[in-house]
C-alpha positions, -999 to 999 in steps of 0.1 A, spaced: -91 874 325 -68 869 356 -76 833 374 -67 833 414 -68 804 438 -77 809 476 -59 783 496 -68 782 533 -61 762 562 -44 761 599 -8 756 583 7 745 616 28 745 603 32 748 563 51 720 550 65 706 515 32 688 510 12 723 508 39 736 487 37 707 466 -1 707 460 -2 744 455 21 740 427 0 711 408 -32 731 414 -15 761 401 1 745 372 -33 723 364 -58 751 364 -36 777 348 -39 801 380 -19 832 381 -16 832 415 -25 814 449 -33 831 479 -23 812 511 -48 820 540 -36 808 574 -70 808 600 -65 824 633 -91 806 652 -102 772 630 -136 770 642 -134 730 639 -98 724 653 -96 709 681 -56 707 684 -41 719 714 -8 724 697 -15 752 673 13 777 670 7 814 676 -11 832 642 22 853 639 45 823 638 21 804 616 22 836 593 59 841 592 65 806 582 45 807 553 65 840 543 97 823 547 86 792 529 70 813 499 97 841 498 115 832 465 76 819 445 63 848 430 35 827 420 22 823 459 13 853 480 3 852 514 -28 869 534 -34 878 569 -70 888 565 -81 859 588 -59 871 615 -69 906 617 -104 894 619 -119 892 655 -131 861 661 -133 824 643 -124 823 609 -150 817 583 -145 807 550 -176 827 535 -163 860 552 -129 852 536 -143 848 500 -165 879 503 -134 900 512 -115 884 483 -142 891 455 -145 926 472 -110 936 466 -99 920 432 -111 934 397 -143 925 387 -135 902 361 -109 882 380 -123 845 383 -114 832 419 -113 797 430 -113 780 466 -90 754 470 -95 723 496 -87 689 503 -116 666 499 -115 653 535 -121 689 547 -147 695 519 -167 662 531 -172 683 563 -188 714 544 -222 712 559 -204 723 591 -192 754 575 -210 785 582 -232 796 553 -219 767 532 -247 765 510 -242 804 502 -206 794 490 -217 773 460 -235 805 444 -202 828 447 -171 807 441 -159 774 422 -140 749 440 -112 729 436 -112 700 456 -78 680 460 -77 641 467 -58 637 497 -21 625 490 -17 583 484 -54 578 476 -60 548 456 -82 543 427 -108 524 446 -107 555 472 -112 581 446 -140 565 430 -154 560 465 -151 598 472 -164 606 438 -198 592 451 -197 605 485 -192 638 471 -221 634 446 -241 627 476 -231 655 495 -238 681 466 -272 665 460 -286 661 491 -269 688 511 -264 719 485 -285 711 452 -302 680 434 -291 702 402 -256 690 404 -241 665 381 -207 646 376 -192 653 339 -165 624 338 -148 641 310 -143 672 329 -139 654 361 -162 681 376 -200 684 391 -218 712 373 -249 729 379 -271 750 359 -274 782 387 -245 773 409 -209 772 409 -190 739 398 -167 717 420 -138 702 401 -120 674 416 -79 673 411 -56 647 417 -23 659 434 10 644 436 12 620 460 30 634 491 29 617 524 37 647 549 12 661 573 14 690 598 7 662 624 37 643 611 61 673 615 47 684 651 50 648 660 86 647 647 98 675 664 82 669 698 100 637 697 132 651 691 134 635 652 143 657 623 120 675 601 144 682 577 127 664 546 91 677 558 97 713 558 117 738 538 153 744 552 141 779 565 111 769 580 128 743 601 155 768 613 128 792 621 107 766 642 141 754 659 151 793 667 116 799 681 113 764 702 76 757 683 62 724 688 81 711 716 
């Protein structure tokens, strides 16, 4: 049975932090592949400095060109209107072999806003989540997040969820599990890349070299 991760986001732009956590999750869960899925119109993003979808897609292609374990999908870019996770998950469930196990990969901060997502309760019926702790999280923070996640799942999704500390996951008798996963702390964000670029500082340590060259050649984030 193949195991495939779905990793969505704005990727504005993709950076070394994205690539590091993708590697961590793939190795930690024994995934055969991770699909990076840039969103066309992020419903909850108000960021004005979003590069064109075609540029964000191309930067991902450049960044993962030498990594056979990562692929990029333009499914959300081809879809009209906002990008909704439930639609993307249903798309992948329809195109992969029936025995394939899909996982949805998401950062903890985005997961804590899940009740804002379209049909969010339906997601817990169709796909397991891998929730990544944000880079730099301290032990106390992580413990606090576990309680917050527990409260969210029990009150907003279903009271049947319970936390298994041995497996570091929330399980439910009738719904999909939610796994917590610590990734390598990497103090990089897309906001940092855009800010440094707009202020004329080098972004060489934040993005792959060829992505840096693309950003400069296209005059992005100035």
